[in-house]
A tleap script that builds the chain and sets N, CA, C and O, in Angstrom:
source leaprc.protein.ff14SB
mol = sequence {
  NMET ILE VAL ILE ALA GLY HIE ILE ARG ILE
  ASP PRO ALA ASN ARG ASN ALA ALA ARG ALA
  ALA VAL ARG THR MET THR SER ALA SER CYS
  ALA GLU THR GLY ARG LEU SER TYR THR PHE
  SER ALA ASP LEU GLU ASP GLU ALA VAL LEU
  HIE VAL PHE GLU GLU TRP HIE SER GLN ASP
  ASP LEU ALA THR HIE GLN ARG SER PRO HIE
  MET ALA ALA PHE GLN GLN ALA VAL ALA ALA
  VAL GLY MET ARG GLY ARG GLN ILE ARG ARG
  LEU GLU VAL VAL SER GLU GLY PRO LEU CGLY
}
set mol.1.N position { -23.276 -27.515 60.773 }
set mol.1.CA position { -22.423 -27.838 59.647 }
set mol.1.C position { -22.773 -28.538 58.658 }
set mol.1.O position { -23.529 -29.459 58.966 }
set mol.2.N position { -22.505 -28.455 57.541 }
set mol.2.CA position { -22.669 -29.269 56.300 }
set mol.2.C position { -21.511 -30.019 55.795 }
set mol.2.O position { -20.487 -29.406 55.493 }
set mol.3.N position { -21.588 -31.285 55.681 }
set mol.3.CA position { -20.454 -32.030 55.096 }
set mol.3.C position { -20.966 -32.712 53.763 }
set mol.3.O position { -22.016 -33.316 53.542 }
set mol.4.N position { -19.841 -32.410 52.910 }
set mol.4.CA position { -20.014 -33.059 51.549 }
set mol.4.C position { -19.010 -34.281 51.459 }
set mol.4.O position { -17.839 -34.013 51.726 }
set mol.5.N position { -19.273 -35.415 51.163 }
set mol.5.CA position { -18.313 -36.462 51.252 }
set mol.5.C position { -18.793 -37.472 50.063 }
set mol.5.O position { -19.976 -37.649 49.773 }
set mol.6.N position { -17.575 -38.172 49.358 }
set mol.6.CA position { -17.911 -39.037 48.302 }
set mol.6.C position { -16.752 -39.068 47.509 }
set mol.6.O position { -15.643 -38.786 47.961 }
set mol.7.N position { -16.985 -39.437 46.206 }
set mol.7.CA position { -15.902 -39.571 45.120 }
set mol.7.C position { -16.406 -39.420 43.726 }
set mol.7.O position { -17.575 -39.669 43.434 }
set mol.8.N position { -15.582 -39.039 42.930 }
set mol.8.CA position { -15.945 -38.989 41.429 }
set mol.8.C position { -15.084 -39.938 40.835 }
set mol.8.O position { -13.944 -40.129 41.257 }
set mol.9.N position { -15.615 -40.596 39.790 }
set mol.9.CA position { -14.863 -41.521 38.793 }
set mol.9.C position { -14.562 -40.873 37.617 }
set mol.9.O position { -15.445 -40.236 37.042 }
set mol.10.N position { -13.278 -40.951 37.108 }
set mol.10.CA position { -12.864 -40.347 35.874 }
set mol.10.C position { -12.067 -41.288 34.954 }
set mol.10.O position { -11.532 -42.295 35.417 }
set mol.11.N position { -11.993 -40.987 33.753 }
set mol.11.CA position { -11.033 -41.787 32.788 }
set mol.11.C position { -9.683 -41.664 33.341 }
set mol.11.O position { -9.147 -40.556 33.376 }
set mol.12.N position { -9.015 -42.848 33.832 }
set mol.12.CA position { -7.669 -42.649 34.281 }
set mol.12.C position { -6.686 -42.202 33.230 }
set mol.12.O position { -5.631 -41.735 33.659 }
set mol.13.N position { -6.844 -42.262 32.020 }
set mol.13.CA position { -5.952 -41.773 30.812 }
set mol.13.C position { -5.926 -40.298 31.154 }
set mol.13.O position { -4.810 -39.822 30.948 }
set mol.14.N position { -6.939 -39.305 31.679 }
set mol.14.CA position { -6.880 -38.121 31.807 }
set mol.14.C position { -6.778 -37.564 33.202 }
set mol.14.O position { -7.306 -36.499 33.523 }
set mol.15.N position { -6.043 -38.362 34.061 }
set mol.15.CA position { -6.062 -37.986 35.405 }
set mol.15.C position { -5.269 -36.794 35.675 }
set mol.15.O position { -5.589 -36.106 36.644 }
set mol.16.N position { -4.124 -36.404 34.836 }
set mol.16.CA position { -3.610 -35.165 35.015 }
set mol.16.C position { -4.261 -34.101 34.685 }
set mol.16.O position { -3.994 -33.129 35.392 }
set mol.17.N position { -5.082 -33.919 33.798 }
set mol.17.CA position { -6.013 -32.805 33.471 }
set mol.17.C position { -7.121 -32.666 34.514 }
set mol.17.O position { -7.475 -31.547 34.884 }
set mol.18.N position { -7.648 -33.730 34.971 }
set mol.18.CA position { -8.520 -33.809 36.129 }
set mol.18.C position { -7.954 -33.183 37.331 }
set mol.18.O position { -8.611 -32.321 37.915 }
set mol.19.N position { -6.865 -33.515 37.729 }
set mol.19.CA position { -6.161 -33.102 38.867 }
set mol.19.C position { -5.651 -31.391 38.732 }
set mol.19.O position { -5.496 -30.648 39.702 }
set mol.20.N position { -5.462 -31.037 37.400 }
set mol.20.CA position { -5.427 -29.562 37.129 }
set mol.20.C position { -6.656 -28.811 37.428 }
set mol.20.O position { -6.630 -27.705 37.968 }
set mol.21.N position { -7.823 -29.469 37.044 }
set mol.21.CA position { -9.131 -28.932 37.208 }
set mol.21.C position { -9.309 -28.780 38.870 }
set mol.21.O position { -9.758 -27.742 39.354 }
set mol.22.N position { -8.980 -29.718 39.540 }
set mol.22.CA position { -9.333 -30.175 40.961 }
set mol.22.C position { -8.364 -28.896 41.709 }
set mol.22.O position { -8.743 -28.264 42.695 }
set mol.23.N position { -7.239 -28.716 41.105 }
set mol.23.CA position { -6.153 -27.539 41.746 }
set mol.23.C position { -6.955 -26.400 41.475 }
set mol.23.O position { -7.113 -25.711 42.483 }
set mol.24.N position { -7.425 -26.038 40.618 }
set mol.24.CA position { -7.979 -24.559 40.270 }
set mol.24.C position { -9.372 -24.534 41.068 }
set mol.24.O position { -9.702 -23.547 41.726 }
set mol.25.N position { -10.095 -25.582 40.976 }
set mol.25.CA position { -11.373 -25.463 41.867 }
set mol.25.C position { -11.062 -25.322 43.443 }
set mol.25.O position { -11.719 -24.574 44.166 }
set mol.26.N position { -10.062 -26.064 43.871 }
set mol.26.CA position { -9.741 -26.039 45.204 }
set mol.26.C position { -9.172 -24.605 45.641 }
set mol.26.O position { -9.503 -24.082 46.705 }
set mol.27.N position { -8.495 -24.154 44.942 }
set mol.27.CA position { -7.953 -22.782 45.096 }
set mol.27.C position { -9.108 -21.652 45.222 }
set mol.27.O position { -9.083 -20.803 46.113 }
set mol.28.N position { -10.039 -21.724 44.320 }
set mol.28.CA position { -11.005 -20.725 44.411 }
set mol.28.C position { -12.087 -20.986 45.453 }
set mol.28.O position { -12.676 -20.049 45.993 }
set mol.29.N position { -12.374 -22.402 45.764 }
set mol.29.CA position { -13.217 -22.619 46.910 }
set mol.29.C position { -12.579 -22.239 48.292 }
set mol.29.O position { -13.290 -21.778 49.184 }
set mol.30.N position { -11.330 -22.422 48.451 }
set mol.30.CA position { -10.890 -22.240 49.768 }
set mol.30.C position { -10.881 -20.768 50.293 }
set mol.30.O position { -10.794 -20.489 51.489 }
set mol.31.N position { -10.978 -19.866 49.295 }
set mol.31.CA position { -11.300 -18.435 49.391 }
set mol.31.C position { -12.649 -18.133 49.707 }
set mol.31.O position { -12.864 -16.977 50.072 }
set mol.32.N position { -13.641 -18.951 49.645 }
set mol.32.CA position { -15.046 -18.798 49.863 }
set mol.32.C position { -15.369 -18.588 51.308 }
set mol.32.O position { -14.743 -19.245 52.141 }
set mol.33.N position { -16.292 -17.729 51.689 }
set mol.33.CA position { -16.929 -17.673 52.915 }
set mol.33.C position { -17.655 -18.730 53.292 }
set mol.33.O position { -18.510 -19.194 52.538 }
set mol.34.N position { -17.400 -19.260 54.543 }
set mol.34.CA position { -18.171 -20.354 55.172 }
set mol.34.C position { -17.578 -21.471 54.896 }
set mol.34.O position { -18.092 -22.426 55.479 }
set mol.35.N position { -16.637 -21.742 54.191 }
set mol.35.CA position { -15.831 -23.009 53.798 }
set mol.35.C position { -14.928 -23.331 54.982 }
set mol.35.O position { -14.044 -22.537 55.305 }
set mol.36.N position { -15.119 -24.442 55.621 }
set mol.36.CA position { -14.293 -24.813 56.820 }
set mol.36.C position { -13.282 -25.797 56.426 }
set mol.36.O position { -12.286 -25.872 57.146 }
set mol.37.N position { -13.374 -26.615 55.338 }
set mol.37.CA position { -12.434 -27.425 54.793 }
set mol.37.C position { -12.892 -27.878 53.420 }
set mol.37.O position { -14.093 -27.990 53.173 }
set mol.38.N position { -11.930 -28.147 52.507 }
set mol.38.CA position { -12.306 -28.392 51.058 }
set mol.38.C position { -11.109 -29.317 50.589 }
set mol.38.O position { -9.989 -28.851 50.378 }
set mol.39.N position { -11.382 -30.495 50.460 }
set mol.39.CA position { -10.244 -31.395 50.122 }
set mol.39.C position { -10.503 -32.272 48.994 }
set mol.39.O position { -11.583 -32.863 49.009 }
set mol.40.N position { -9.611 -32.493 47.893 }
set mol.40.CA position { -9.866 -33.652 46.983 }
set mol.40.C position { -8.726 -34.437 47.374 }
set mol.40.O position { -7.795 -33.921 47.992 }
set mol.41.N position { -8.742 -35.735 47.033 }
set mol.41.CA position { -7.504 -36.658 47.317 }
set mol.41.C position { -7.650 -37.758 46.266 }
set mol.41.O position { -8.754 -38.184 45.924 }
set mol.42.N position { -6.471 -38.209 45.758 }
set mol.42.CA position { -6.474 -39.436 45.016 }
set mol.42.C position { -6.564 -40.662 45.525 }
set mol.42.O position { -5.883 -40.878 46.528 }
set mol.43.N position { -7.275 -41.591 45.068 }
set mol.43.CA position { -7.404 -43.012 45.759 }
set mol.43.C position { -6.035 -43.685 45.596 }
set mol.43.O position { -5.349 -43.662 44.574 }
set mol.44.N position { -5.761 -44.248 46.682 }
set mol.44.CA position { -4.398 -45.016 46.580 }
set mol.44.C position { -4.375 -46.297 45.719 }
set mol.44.O position { -3.337 -46.753 45.240 }
set mol.45.N position { -5.521 -46.808 45.569 }
set mol.45.CA position { -5.397 -48.079 44.866 }
set mol.45.C position { -6.166 -47.932 43.421 }
set mol.45.O position { -5.946 -48.777 42.553 }
set mol.46.N position { -7.047 -46.871 43.186 }
set mol.46.CA position { -7.887 -46.930 41.957 }
set mol.46.C position { -7.466 -45.566 41.405 }
set mol.46.O position { -7.741 -44.523 41.999 }
set mol.47.N position { -6.752 -45.606 40.182 }
set mol.47.CA position { -6.209 -44.377 39.622 }
set mol.47.C position { -7.618 -43.516 38.850 }
set mol.47.O position { -7.468 -42.431 38.286 }
set mol.48.N position { -8.780 -44.132 38.941 }
set mol.48.CA position { -9.993 -43.556 38.311 }
set mol.48.C position { -10.545 -42.830 39.332 }
set mol.48.O position { -11.424 -42.058 38.950 }
set mol.49.N position { -10.279 -42.823 40.693 }
set mol.49.CA position { -11.122 -42.457 41.633 }
set mol.49.C position { -10.541 -41.102 42.351 }
set mol.49.O position { -9.370 -41.107 42.730 }
set mol.50.N position { -11.254 -40.093 42.513 }
set mol.50.CA position { -10.820 -38.955 43.283 }
set mol.50.C position { -11.937 -38.691 44.373 }
set mol.50.O position { -13.122 -38.485 44.110 }
set mol.51.N position { -11.381 -38.730 45.636 }
set mol.51.CA position { -12.197 -38.369 46.842 }
set mol.51.C position { -12.525 -36.918 46.932 }
set mol.51.O position { -11.825 -36.113 46.319 }
set mol.52.N position { -13.606 -36.497 47.701 }
set mol.52.CA position { -13.904 -35.141 48.082 }
set mol.52.C position { -14.468 -35.223 49.238 }
set mol.52.O position { -15.251 -36.122 49.544 }
set mol.53.N position { -14.066 -34.150 50.092 }
set mol.53.CA position { -14.517 -33.830 51.321 }
set mol.53.C position { -14.502 -32.413 51.759 }
set mol.53.O position { -13.451 -31.787 51.894 }
set mol.54.N position { -15.955 -31.794 52.033 }
set mol.54.CA position { -15.902 -30.514 52.180 }
set mol.54.C position { -16.593 -30.286 53.396 }
set mol.54.O position { -17.430 -31.127 53.724 }
set mol.55.N position { -16.368 -29.156 54.236 }
set mol.55.CA position { -17.236 -28.898 55.366 }
set mol.55.C position { -17.491 -27.423 55.218 }
set mol.55.O position { -16.585 -26.630 54.961 }
set mol.56.N position { -18.848 -27.048 55.400 }
set mol.56.CA position { -19.271 -25.684 55.165 }
set mol.56.C position { -20.146 -25.258 56.602 }
set mol.56.O position { -20.780 -26.021 57.331 }
set mol.57.N position { -19.974 -23.956 56.723 }
set mol.57.CA position { -20.780 -23.536 57.846 }
set mol.57.C position { -22.168 -23.651 57.734 }
set mol.57.O position { -22.861 -23.912 58.717 }
set mol.58.N position { -22.627 -23.481 56.630 }
set mol.58.CA position { -24.065 -23.354 56.544 }
set mol.58.C position { -24.742 -24.000 55.168 }
set mol.58.O position { -23.980 -24.171 54.215 }
set mol.59.N position { -25.754 -24.264 55.065 }
set mol.59.CA position { -26.468 -24.655 53.744 }
set mol.59.C position { -26.358 -23.200 52.762 }
set mol.59.O position { -26.107 -23.230 51.557 }
set mol.60.N position { -26.554 -22.194 53.399 }
set mol.60.CA position { -26.566 -21.044 52.639 }
set mol.60.C position { -25.093 -21.008 51.847 }
set mol.60.O position { -25.021 -20.822 50.633 }
set mol.61.N position { -24.026 -21.196 52.633 }
set mol.61.CA position { -22.748 -21.229 52.279 }
set mol.61.C position { -22.316 -22.126 50.991 }
set mol.61.O position { -21.580 -21.793 50.062 }
set mol.62.N position { -22.988 -23.360 51.206 }
set mol.62.CA position { -22.855 -24.397 50.449 }
set mol.62.C position { -23.558 -23.984 49.072 }
set mol.62.O position { -22.987 -24.124 47.990 }
set mol.63.N position { -24.644 -23.545 49.185 }
set mol.63.CA position { -25.443 -22.994 48.090 }
set mol.63.C position { -24.706 -21.965 47.127 }
set mol.63.O position { -24.612 -22.101 45.907 }
set mol.64.N position { -24.218 -20.951 47.852 }
set mol.64.CA position { -23.424 -19.859 47.022 }
set mol.64.C position { -22.324 -20.650 46.254 }
set mol.64.O position { -22.097 -20.463 45.058 }
set mol.65.N position { -21.608 -21.615 47.089 }
set mol.65.CA position { -20.475 -22.401 46.426 }
set mol.65.C position { -20.889 -23.115 45.158 }
set mol.65.O position { -20.191 -23.224 44.150 }
set mol.66.N position { -22.262 -23.646 45.355 }
set mol.66.CA position { -22.594 -24.575 44.108 }
set mol.66.C position { -23.129 -23.740 42.914 }
set mol.66.O position { -23.390 -24.238 41.819 }
set mol.67.N position { -23.275 -22.359 43.238 }
set mol.67.CA position { -23.754 -21.497 42.100 }
set mol.67.C position { -22.572 -20.744 41.549 }
set mol.67.O position { -22.755 -20.002 40.585 }
set mol.68.N position { -21.341 -20.875 42.093 }
set mol.68.CA position { -20.218 -19.999 41.817 }
set mol.68.C position { -19.655 -20.424 40.409 }
set mol.68.O position { -19.732 -21.571 39.970 }
set mol.69.N position { -19.086 -19.368 39.762 }
set mol.69.CA position { -18.529 -19.602 38.320 }
set mol.69.C position { -17.451 -20.568 38.438 }
set mol.69.O position { -17.221 -21.251 37.440 }
set mol.70.N position { -16.736 -20.749 39.504 }
set mol.70.CA position { -15.614 -21.801 39.497 }
set mol.70.C position { -16.154 -23.131 39.579 }
set mol.70.O position { -15.492 -24.123 39.273 }
set mol.71.N position { -17.325 -23.175 39.979 }
set mol.71.CA position { -17.986 -24.662 40.269 }
set mol.71.C position { -18.580 -24.907 38.888 }
set mol.71.O position { -18.573 -26.055 38.443 }
set mol.72.N position { -19.085 -23.918 38.195 }
set mol.72.CA position { -19.510 -24.308 36.693 }
set mol.72.C position { -18.532 -24.735 35.782 }
set mol.72.O position { -18.759 -25.621 34.959 }
set mol.73.N position { -17.205 -24.019 35.907 }
set mol.73.CA position { -16.122 -24.189 35.189 }
set mol.73.C position { -15.388 -25.753 35.629 }
set mol.73.O position { -14.765 -26.409 34.793 }
set mol.74.N position { -15.534 -26.114 36.752 }
set mol.74.CA position { -15.188 -27.260 37.157 }
set mol.74.C position { -16.090 -28.434 36.623 }
set mol.74.O position { -15.636 -29.458 36.113 }
set mol.75.N position { -17.292 -28.184 36.786 }
set mol.75.CA position { -18.209 -29.373 36.086 }
set mol.75.C position { -17.757 -29.465 34.649 }
set mol.75.O position { -17.521 -30.570 34.160 }
set mol.76.N position { -17.638 -28.461 34.018 }
set mol.76.CA position { -17.335 -28.482 32.576 }
set mol.76.C position { -15.994 -29.136 32.435 }
set mol.76.O position { -15.910 -29.926 31.495 }
set mol.77.N position { -15.116 -28.998 33.048 }
set mol.77.CA position { -13.748 -29.523 33.033 }
set mol.77.C position { -13.675 -31.004 33.411 }
set mol.77.O position { -12.898 -31.808 32.897 }
set mol.78.N position { -14.483 -31.248 34.272 }
set mol.78.CA position { -14.437 -32.767 34.656 }
set mol.78.C position { -15.292 -33.505 33.564 }
set mol.78.O position { -14.866 -34.597 33.187 }
set mol.79.N position { -16.375 -33.056 33.055 }
set mol.79.CA position { -17.001 -33.715 32.017 }
set mol.79.C position { -16.174 -33.798 30.794 }
set mol.79.O position { -16.358 -34.755 30.042 }
set mol.80.N position { -15.279 -32.903 30.506 }
set mol.80.CA position { -14.447 -33.082 29.349 }
set mol.80.C position { -13.225 -33.914 29.716 }
set mol.80.O position { -12.513 -34.177 28.746 }
set mol.81.N position { -12.872 -34.326 30.732 }
set mol.81.CA position { -11.963 -35.372 31.156 }
set mol.81.C position { -12.467 -36.857 31.182 }
set mol.81.O position { -11.746 -37.848 31.296 }
set mol.82.N position { -13.836 -36.838 31.054 }
set mol.82.CA position { -14.361 -37.997 30.966 }
set mol.82.C position { -14.735 -38.669 32.506 }
set mol.82.O position { -14.305 -39.727 32.966 }
set mol.83.N position { -15.641 -37.738 33.113 }
set mol.83.CA position { -16.199 -38.124 34.347 }
set mol.83.C position { -17.034 -39.435 34.025 }
set mol.83.O position { -17.871 -39.408 33.122 }
set mol.84.N position { -16.810 -40.538 34.741 }
set mol.84.CA position { -17.556 -41.618 34.518 }
set mol.84.C position { -18.612 -42.128 35.600 }
set mol.84.O position { -19.290 -43.149 35.490 }
set mol.85.N position { -18.625 -41.304 36.575 }
set mol.85.CA position { -19.765 -41.406 37.613 }
set mol.85.C position { -19.301 -40.514 38.849 }
set mol.85.O position { -18.201 -39.964 38.916 }
set mol.86.N position { -20.267 -40.454 39.788 }
set mol.86.CA position { -20.022 -40.079 41.143 }
set mol.86.C position { -20.887 -40.355 42.166 }
set mol.86.O position { -22.057 -40.598 41.870 }
set mol.87.N position { -20.529 -40.366 43.360 }
set mol.87.CA position { -21.212 -40.641 44.451 }
set mol.87.C position { -20.732 -39.766 45.673 }
set mol.87.O position { -19.724 -39.914 46.365 }
set mol.88.N position { -21.758 -38.784 45.753 }
set mol.88.CA position { -21.442 -37.818 46.656 }
set mol.88.C position { -22.618 -37.644 47.551 }
set mol.88.O position { -23.760 -37.563 47.099 }
set mol.89.N position { -22.275 -37.573 49.116 }
set mol.89.CA position { -23.518 -37.277 49.856 }
set mol.89.C position { -23.321 -35.972 50.585 }
set mol.89.O position { -22.213 -35.438 50.634 }
set mol.90.N position { -24.400 -35.455 51.153 }
set mol.90.CA position { -24.641 -34.277 51.824 }
set mol.90.C position { -25.039 -34.680 53.220 }
set mol.90.O position { -26.091 -35.299 53.384 }
set mol.91.N position { -24.165 -34.328 54.360 }
set mol.91.CA position { -24.604 -34.678 55.501 }
set mol.91.C position { -24.700 -33.326 56.453 }
set mol.91.O position { -23.925 -32.376 56.347 }
set mol.92.N position { -25.739 -33.407 57.358 }
set mol.92.CA position { -25.860 -32.330 58.244 }
set mol.92.C position { -25.430 -32.833 59.644 }
set mol.92.O position { -26.025 -33.699 60.285 }
set mol.93.N position { -24.467 -32.262 59.976 }
set mol.93.CA position { -23.867 -32.427 61.404 }
set mol.93.C position { -24.566 -31.674 62.419 }
set mol.93.O position { -24.600 -30.445 62.378 }
set mol.94.N position { -25.173 -32.402 63.404 }
set mol.94.CA position { -25.790 -31.709 64.508 }
set mol.94.C position { -24.945 -31.555 65.787 }
set mol.94.O position { -25.294 -30.754 66.654 }
set mol.95.N position { -23.917 -32.256 65.909 }
set mol.95.CA position { -22.915 -32.165 67.175 }
set mol.95.C position { -21.598 -32.667 66.677 }
set mol.95.O position { -21.459 -33.528 65.808 }
set mol.96.N position { -20.559 -31.985 67.374 }
set mol.96.CA position { -19.218 -32.639 66.945 }
set mol.96.C position { -18.374 -32.594 68.066 }
set mol.96.O position { -18.725 -31.905 69.025 }
set mol.97.N position { -17.243 -33.260 68.104 }
set mol.97.CA position { -16.109 -33.174 69.232 }
set mol.97.C position { -15.163 -34.118 68.779 }
set mol.97.O position { -15.246 -34.762 67.733 }
set mol.98.N position { -14.241 -34.169 69.634 }
set mol.98.CA position { -13.130 -34.941 69.508 }
set mol.98.C position { -13.474 -36.631 69.658 }
set mol.98.O position { -14.335 -37.111 70.395 }
set mol.99.N position { -12.612 -37.332 68.807 }
set mol.99.CA position { -12.843 -38.700 68.988 }
set mol.99.C position { -12.326 -39.214 70.132 }
set mol.99.O position { -11.209 -38.812 70.455 }
set mol.100.N position { -12.952 -40.121 70.919 }
set mol.100.CA position { -12.351 -40.781 71.960 }
set mol.100.C position { -12.466 -40.220 73.359 }
set mol.100.O position { -11.932 -40.802 74.304 }
savepdb mol mol.pdb
quit
């Protein structure tokens, strides 16, 4: 399993436009083959931060997602609303199970 986790920083004045772009992206991404989870969430304390968490069955599934038209459209939309930075990591999970 491949996990993508991190956050993007946007201009808080454009938060509603960013959220609209996230909704469109999430809807399209959730229909993709190999997607296990796909979540954006607003930071509770910093209006400029949107967190991202994705789980993909394989690197091939993630690569297909990254080449998708909706990913290209999302990147343009986020740039247009003033993306001020991002910190996103790719993690490869070799085992998983319940906590505790």
